[in-house]
C-alpha positions in Angstrom: -136.9 -80.1 51.0 -136.7 -82.7 47.9 -139.9 -83.9 46.5 -142.3 -81.7 48.8 -145.0 -79.8 47.0 -144.8 -76.9 49.6 -141.2 -76.4 49.3 -141.4 -76.4 45.3 -144.2 -73.7 45.5 -143.3 -71.5 48.8 -139.9 -71.8 49.5 -137.6 -69.1 49.1 -135.0 -71.7 47.7 -137.3 -73.4 45.5 -136.1 -75.4 42.3 -137.1 -74.2 38.7 -139.7 -77.0 38.3 -143.2 -76.6 38.3 -145.6 -77.2 41.4 -148.4 -79.2 41.3 -150.8 -76.2 41.7 -149.4 -74.8 38.9 -149.3 -77.9 37.2 -153.4 -77.6 37.6 -153.4 -73.8 37.1 -151.3 -73.0 34.6 -153.0 -69.2 34.8 -152.8 -68.2 38.0 -148.8 -66.9 38.9 -149.0 -67.9 42.0 -152.4 -68.5 44.7 -150.6 -66.2 47.8 -153.6 -64.4 49.5 -150.8 -62.9 52.0 -147.3 -63.1 53.0 -145.1 -62.8 56.2 -141.7 -63.2 57.3 -141.9 -66.9 57.9 -145.7 -67.9 56.5 -147.7 -67.8 53.3 -151.7 -67.8 53.3 -153.2 -69.8 50.3 -156.4 -71.0 49.6 -156.8 -75.2 49.8 -156.9 -77.4 46.8 -159.9 -79.4 47.6 -162.4 -76.0 48.5 -165.0 -78.0 49.9 -166.2 -74.7 51.6 -165.4 -71.8 49.1 -162.7 -69.9 51.3 -160.9 -73.1 52.8 -157.6 -71.7 53.4 -153.9 -72.7 54.7 -151.4 -71.2 56.6 -148.1 -72.8 55.3 -144.5 -72.2 56.8 -142.1 -71.1 53.7 -139.3 -73.1 55.2 -140.0 -77.1 55.5 -140.9 -78.3 58.9 -142.9 -81.5 59.7 -145.5 -79.4 62.0 -146.0 -76.7 63.7 -145.1 -78.0 66.7 -141.9 -78.5 65.6 -141.4 -74.6 64.5 -139.1 -72.3 66.6 -140.4 -70.6 69.9 -140.0 -67.6 68.5 -142.6 -67.8 65.4 -144.9 -68.6 67.6 -146.4 -65.5 68.3 -146.2 -64.8 63.9 -148.4 -67.9 63.5 -150.7 -67.1 66.0 -151.2 -63.6 64.8 -151.7 -64.8 61.0 -154.8 -67.4 62.1 -156.4 -64.7 63.9 -155.9 -62.2 61.4 -157.3 -64.8 58.8 -159.6 -66.1 61.0 -160.9 -62.5 61.3 -161.2 -61.9 57.5 -162.9 -65.4 56.8 -165.4 -64.2 59.6 -165.5 -60.8 58.0 -166.0 -62.3 54.2 -169.0 -65.2 55.6 -170.2 -64.5 58.1 -168.8 -68.0 59.7 -168.0 -69.6 63.1 -163.6 -70.2 62.3 -162.8 -74.1 62.2 -158.6 -74.3 62.5 -157.1 -77.6 62.8 -153.6 -78.9 62.0 -152.7 -82.8 61.2 -149.5 -82.6 63.4 -146.9 -85.6 62.2 -144.7 -86.9 64.5 -142.3 -87.8 62.4 -143.0 -89.1 58.2 -144.1 -92.7 59.5 -146.4 -91.2 62.2 -148.8 -88.9 60.0 -151.9 -88.7 62.8 -154.2 -87.6 58.9 -152.0 -85.4 57.8 -151.3 -86.5 53.7 -148.5 -83.8 53.3 -145.8 -83.0 55.8 -144.6 -79.9 55.5 -146.6 -78.0 58.6 -149.8 -75.8 57.7 -153.1 -75.0 59.6 -156.3 -75.0 57.6 -158.8 -72.1 58.5 -162.2 -73.0 57.5 -165.5 -71.0 57.5 -167.8 -72.9 58.9 -171.1 -73.2 60.7 -171.8 -76.6 61.4 -170.9 -78.2 64.3 -168.3 -80.9 64.2 -167.5 -81.1 68.1 -170.5 -84.3 68.1 -167.8 -86.4 65.5 -164.7 -86.0 67.5 -166.8 -86.6 70.3 -167.2 -90.4 69.0 -164.0 -91.4 68.1 -163.5 -94.8 69.3 -161.4 -95.0 72.5 -158.7 -97.2 69.5 -157.8 -93.9 67.9 -158.5 -91.3 70.4 -156.3 -92.3 73.4 -155.9 -88.8 75.4 -157.4 -85.2 74.7 -156.5 -82.1 76.6 -157.9 -78.1 76.2 -155.3 -76.7 74.3 -154.9 -73.2 75.2 -151.1 -72.1 73.8 -150.4 -73.1 70.4 -148.7 -74.7 69.1 -146.6 -74.8 72.1 -148.8 -77.6 73.7 -147.7 -79.9 71.0 -144.8 -80.7 72.9 -147.2 -83.0 75.0 -147.2 -85.0 72.3 -144.2 -84.7 70.3 -142.0 -85.2 72.6 -143.3 -89.3 72.7 -143.3 -89.2 69.2 -146.7 -89.2 69.3 -148.9 -87.0 66.6 -151.4 -85.1 67.4 -154.7 -83.2 65.7 -155.1 -79.6 67.0 -158.4 -78.1 66.8 -160.0 -74.4 67.4 -163.7 -73.4 67.1 -163.5 -69.1 67.0 -166.7 -68.0 67.6 -167.0 -64.3 68.1 -168.3 -65.0 71.5 -165.6 -67.7 72.0 -163.2 -70.1 71.8 -162.9 -73.8 71.9 -159.6 -75.6 71.7 -158.9 -79.0 72.1 -156.0 -81.7 71.0 -155.8 -85.3 70.5 -153.7 -88.4 69.7 -153.9 -88.4 66.2 -152.0 -91.8 66.0 -154.2 -94.2 63.6 -156.1 -91.7 61.9 -156.8 -92.1 58.1 -155.3 -89.4 55.8 -157.2 -86.3 55.8 -159.9 -87.5 58.6 -161.1 -83.4 59.6 -162.1 -82.9 55.9 -163.8 -86.1 56.0 -165.2 -84.7 58.7 -166.6 -81.4 57.5 -167.7 -83.4 54.7 -170.0 -85.2 56.5 -171.5 -82.1 58.5 -172.2 -80.0 55.5 -173.6 -83.3 53.5 -170.9 -83.7 50.9 -169.7 -87.3 52.2 -167.9 -87.7 49.0 -165.6 -84.4 48.2 -163.9 -84.9 51.1 -160.2 -85.7 48.9 -158.7 -82.4 48.2 -156.9 -85.3 45.4 -160.3 -86.1 43.6 -162.7 -82.9 44.0 -159.7 -80.0 43.4 -162.7 -77.1 43.7 -161.1 -74.9 41.0 -164.3 -72.3 40.5 -164.6 -72.0 44.6 -160.6 -70.9 44.6 -160.6 -68.6 41.8 -164.3 -67.2 43.3 -162.0 -67.4 46.9 -159.6 -65.6 44.9 -161.0 -62.9 43.6 -163.1 -62.4 47.1 -160.8 -62.1 49.5 -157.6 -60.2 47.8 -158.6 -57.1 48.2 -159.8 -58.0 51.9 -156.4 -58.9 53.0 -154.5 -55.7 50.9 -156.8 -53.9 53.3 -155.6 -55.4 56.2 -152.1 -55.3 55.2 -152.4 -51.5 54.4 -154.3 -50.4 57.9 -151.7 -52.5 59.5 -148.6 -50.3 58.1 
């Protein structure tokens, strides 16, 4: 899609132009840790925590909720395997979330409306922050045990959603919320507050250049090992 940063960086149909990432990191050929048929896994810009990854669709979809159903098994496998690697590398619980737009004008806290899931190694409890959302913003919530299919509940009514899964070694906790009215990068604000970095939530200001380099160096061997073991 024209003017989409993720399309310019990852799409098989991408044009010959410098992506935003490559304009910042000219010394790196790419930031891809793993590539599957329909997805790439990369370190996020704004490494508020080292190991903060994104699972991004190669083709342009506005949210994971708009993916064709035949992609659902693949995206869940990618999310789960990525979470396993982060748990091994950082010995933490894993936060997975998506700000899912329902349209270009109803982004629900999303800042790039190209489908991507955030996967973050995090041992801080962010649920109290979510539970304290004002009723005006948090109009409805439900258990989310069938991602991304559960998102249709909101998208059919043209409502953006916020999907959250906290993956622990012993159990998972998943919810999906009505995201109407959420500010941009809402979950990054929540994470920043939980870890005492309240002023570093904005990825466009705090890129985390050193952390991106550390992340690539630390995780690439683990993704390669996983790929070889699944071959």
